[in-house]
Phi, psi and omega in degrees: 000133184289138181289144180272156180100189187281128174291143187287143178261157174257150182276172179298326183288316179295322180288321173300314181294320176291331169294317178307307175302319177296310183299322176299310179305310181291329174293322175299319176305310186301300184299327174297306189294324181283338174288319182290320173298317180289319180300313181297307187291313187267334183263307185273325184231047177308322187284342178259012178282101185263181175307321183286336178284328171291323180294317182298317183296319178299318174298318177295321180297321175296320179293315173304307177305309175302315181286319181289324172299316174303311189291318181294320178294328179284336187264010185294126180269152178247128181242152178274168179307329184272358177091011174282142184287118176261325175215132184280359186092175180289140178293110179289337188257015178284129183289148178066026180253176184292328179296329180291323171292324174302314180298317177304315181296325176298307181301314181291324176300313184293320184287330183273323192299288191296306181290334180292314173302313179295317177296317178306309183290324175300324186279314185290320190267331191233299188291310183305306176302321181294315181292328181262010176298138177285090183273341182276011189283132182296158179293148182297328176306317183290321174300323181292316177301307178306311181298317182295322180296322175292324181291317174307311188292324176299326181290323180286332177293333181275000000 
């Protein structure tokens, strides 16, 4: 049963603190995803880092930058001349708000960026060659026997 009455509101200071923690959390996600991507791409598979790998990194950095900048500008607090908090900024943790969509964009990009690159490199360097390897090639002994048999048949015909 839904509670009756008015939903409790949060104060400016609480919104300001929560926004600061939210921005810190999403900055850590952005830095972590990019660190993993760069570690995998530049350290382990530097030789296969193509133009498209750099383009993917640039695109994800642009998405991260735009989303994080929008969130931080929405959460911009206003202070009075004496340093008192006048406005805590827009609540980034409000459900169904624009910040919710920006957080989803950051999370989706982070989820796809590093694991996506790792899966691509795994397929190109390990799984793809393994699946497409020619396992149906006859053994060399079998080829030698067949060749000798064909030579004998040709000798009989002559």
